[in-house]
C-alpha positions in Angstrom: -8.6 -13.8 -14.7 -11.3 -15.6 -12.8 -11.7 -14.2 -9.3 -10.9 -17.6 -7.7 -7.5 -17.5 -9.3 -6.6 -14.0 -8.0 -4.1 -13.7 -5.2 -4.8 -13.0 -1.5 -3.2 -9.8 -0.1 -1.6 -10.0 3.3 0.0 -7.0 5.0 1.7 -6.0 8.2 3.7 -3.1 9.6 6.8 -5.0 8.6 8.0 -8.6 8.4 6.0 -9.9 11.3 2.9 -10.9 9.3 5.0 -13.5 7.6 4.1 -15.7 10.6 0.4 -15.4 9.4 1.5 -16.0 5.7 3.3 -19.2 6.8 0.1 -20.6 8.4 -2.0 -19.4 5.4 0.1 -21.3 2.9 -0.3 -24.5 5.0 -4.0 -24.1 5.3 -4.5 -22.9 1.7 -1.6 -24.4 -0.3 -3.3 -23.8 -3.7 -3.7 -20.1 -3.2 -1.5 -17.3 -4.6 -0.3 -14.7 -2.1 1.1 -11.2 -2.2 2.7 -10.2 1.1 3.4 -6.5 1.7 5.5 -5.5 4.7 5.5 -1.8 5.5 8.9 -1.8 7.2 9.5 1.8 6.1 6.9 2.9 8.5 7.4 0.3 11.2 6.5 -0.1 14.0 2.8 0.8 13.8 2.5 0.2 17.5 4.1 3.5 18.5 2.0 5.6 16.1 -1.3 7.4 16.6 -4.6 5.6 15.6 -5.1 8.0 12.7 -1.6 7.4 11.4 -2.1 3.7 11.5 -5.4 4.0 9.7 -3.9 6.1 6.9 -0.9 3.7 6.5 -3.2 0.6 6.5 -5.5 2.1 3.9 -2.5 3.1 1.7 -1.3 -0.5 1.7 -4.8 -1.9 1.2 -5.4 0.3 -1.8 -2.1 -0.8 -3.3 -3.0 -4.5 -2.9 -6.5 -4.0 -4.3 -4.9 -2.3 -7.3 -2.8 -5.4 -7.7 -6.1 -7.4 -8.0 -6.3 -9.3 -4.8 -9.6 -11.1 -3.9 -9.2 -10.9 -0.2 -7.3 -8.8 2.4 -5.6 -10.2 5.5 -4.6 -7.5 8.0 -1.7 -9.5 9.6 -1.0 -6.8 12.2 -2.7 -6.6 15.6 -2.2 -2.8 15.8 -3.7 -2.2 12.3 -6.6 -4.6 13.0 -7.4 -2.6 16.2 -7.2 0.7 14.4 -8.6 0.1 10.9 -10.4 -3.2 10.5 -14.0 -1.9 11.0 -13.5 0.9 8.5 -11.9 -1.5 6.0 -14.8 -3.9 6.2 -17.2 -1.0 5.7 -15.3 0.3 2.6 -14.2 -2.8 0.8 -16.6 -5.4 -0.8 -14.3 -8.3 -0.3 -13.3 -10.5 2.6 -11.2 -8.5 5.1 -9.7 -10.8 7.8 -8.0 -9.3 10.9 -6.0 -10.7 13.8 -6.3 -10.2 17.5 -4.5 -11.6 20.6 -5.5 -15.3 21.0 -6.8 -14.9 24.6 -9.7 -17.3 24.3 -7.5 -20.5 23.8 -5.2 -19.3 26.6 -8.1 -19.0 29.0 -9.5 -22.3 28.0 -6.4 -24.1 29.1 -7.5 -23.4 32.7 -3.9 -23.3 34.0 -2.9 -21.7 37.3 -1.0 -18.4 37.2 -1.1 -15.3 35.2 -1.8 -15.1 31.4 0.7 -12.6 30.0 -0.2 -10.8 26.8 2.9 -9.5 24.9 1.9 -6.7 22.5 2.9 -3.3 21.3 1.8 -0.3 23.5 -0.8 0.8 21.0 -2.5 -2.6 20.7 -2.8 -2.7 24.5 -4.2 0.8 24.6 -7.0 0.2 22.0 -10.6 -0.3 22.8 -10.7 -3.6 20.9 -8.1 -5.0 23.4 -9.9 -3.5 26.4 -13.1 -5.3 25.3 -11.2 -8.5 24.9 -9.7 -8.2 28.4 -13.2 -7.3 29.8 -14.6 -10.4 28.2 -12.1 -12.9 29.7 -10.8 -11.0 32.7 -13.3 -12.6 35.0 -12.2 -16.1 34.1 -8.5 -15.8 34.5 -5.8 -13.5 35.9 -4.6 -11.6 32.8 -1.8 -9.1 32.6 -0.7 -7.1 29.6 3.0 -6.9 28.9 3.9 -4.0 26.6 7.1 -4.7 24.6 8.4 -1.4 23.1 11.4 -1.9 20.9 11.0 -5.6 20.3 9.4 -5.2 16.8 12.4 -3.0 15.9 14.9 -5.8 16.8 13.0 -8.4 14.7 12.8 -6.0 11.8 16.6 -5.8 11.8 16.7 -9.6 11.5 17.6 -10.1 15.2 15.5 -13.0 16.5 18.0 -15.0 18.4 21.1 -14.3 20.6 22.1 -12.2 23.5 20.2 -9.0 22.7 16.9 -10.7 22.4 17.6 -12.9 25.4 18.5 -10.0 27.6 15.3 -8.1 26.6 13.1 -11.1 27.3 14.8 -11.9 30.6 14.0 -8.4 31.8 10.4 -8.7 30.7 9.7 -12.1 32.3 11.8 -12.1 35.4 9.1 -10.5 37.6 6.7 -13.3 36.8 8.8 -16.5 36.9 8.4 -17.1 40.6 4.7 -16.0 40.6 3.7 -18.6 38.0 2.8 -18.1 34.4 -0.3 -19.9 33.0 0.3 -19.0 29.4 1.9 -16.4 27.2 -0.2 -14.9 24.4 1.8 -13.3 21.5 -0.2 -10.2 20.6 2.0 -9.1 17.7 2.7 -11.1 14.6 6.4 -10.4 14.9 6.7 -12.3 18.1 6.2 -15.9 16.9 9.7 -15.6 15.4 11.2 -15.4 18.9 9.1 -18.2 20.4 12.2 -20.4 20.8 14.0 -17.7 22.7 11.0 -17.3 25.0 10.9 -21.0 25.8 14.6 -20.8 26.9 13.5 -18.4 29.6 10.0 -19.5 30.4 10.0 -23.3 30.3 7.0 -25.6 30.1 4.5 -22.7 29.5 2.1 -22.7 26.6 2.9 -19.9 24.1 -0.1 -19.0 21.9 -0.5 -16.8 18.9 -3.4 -16.0 16.5 -1.7 -16.9 13.2 -3.3 -20.3 12.7 -6.7 -19.0 13.8 -6.5 -16.2 11.3 -5.5 -18.6 8.5 -8.5 -20.8 9.3 -10.8 -17.8 9.4 -9.6 -16.8 5.9 -10.2 -20.3 4.6 -13.7 -20.4 6.0 -14.6 -17.0 4.5 -13.2 -18.0 1.0 -15.1 -21.3 1.2 -18.3 -19.6 2.2 -18.1 -17.1 -0.7 -16.9 -19.8 -3.2 -13.6 -18.0 -3.8 -11.2 -20.9 -3.2 -8.6 -21.5 -5.8 -9.0 -25.1 -7.0 -6.1 -25.1 -9.3 -3.7 -28.1 -9.1 -0.3 -27.5 -7.5 1.0 -25.0 -4.9 0.3 -21.4 -5.3 2.9 -18.6 -5.7 4.2 -16.2 -3.1 5.3 -12.6 -3.9 7.2 -10.8 -1.1 7.1 -7.0 -1.2 8.3 -4.3 1.2 8.0 -0.5 1.3 11.7 -0.3 2.1 13.9 0.0 -1.0 16.4 -2.4 0.5 17.2 -5.9 -0.7 18.2 -6.9 2.8 14.6 -6.7 4.1 13.5 -9.1 1.3 16.2 -11.5 2.4 15.0 -11.2 6.0 11.5 -11.9 4.7 12.6 -15.0 2.8 14.5 -16.2 5.9 11.5 -15.8 8.1 9.2 -17.5 5.6 11.5 -20.6 5.8 12.2 -20.4 9.5 11.2 -23.4 11.6 9.1 -21.8 14.4 
C-alpha cells in the first residue's frame, strides 16, 4: 500500500478523543482513520507520568503495527507526559493537543478564563509553561475536574448527574464573571451543551479543530495526504472487551456538539 493511502492513528485514554476524530474527518474527509480508546486504563489524568508514558507507548506501538502513517495523541494528559519522547522515537508525524488558551486570551473579554482539565494535566510542566506564557495577559484559573471523565466514559453526558457536577464547579465564578471556558480534556466537548445551560453567553473553547488543522498542515507539508476520491473509512477500537463502549463511541461520533 502506498504510504498516502495508509490510515491515521488517533488515540486517547478513552472515548474523549472522538471529539478530535470528528474534527479530523471534517478537515480531512478523504483520510482513513483508526481510533483507539484505552478505556480499560481510563482515566489517564489520575495516573503517574511514568504510567501514562508506558500506556501511551503501548497504544502507539499497536497503531504503528497496524500501519498508520501518522499519530494523533488526542489526550491532553498523554500529550503532556509523552509527546516529546514520541516525537524523538517515531519517524512519522506525531500531533498532540493542549488546552486552547491562546484563542481564549485573544478574545480580550473581562473576567476569569477557566481551564477545565484533569488533575494531572494541570500539574504538568507543559501546562505550567502555558499558564506562564499567557498569565500576564489575562486572569486565568485552573479548574480540576476529577471524576468527570469517568462519567463520560459511562455514556453519561447529559442529565441530572452531569448538571449537578457542573453546577458545583461553576457556582463560585458565576457572580465574579467568566471571560471564557477552555476545555482542557478531549472528553469535555461532549458536555458542552450542559455547560451552556449553567454558564450562559460565555465562549467555550477546545483544541480539537486546531489539532485537526495541525494534522492537515503536517500531512500536506510531507506530501502524505490521501488524494483518493470519496470519504475515508473509520475503524473504532477500544481496549475494553465490551461492545457497549463501541456503541458509546459510535454515539459520540454522531453526536451533534
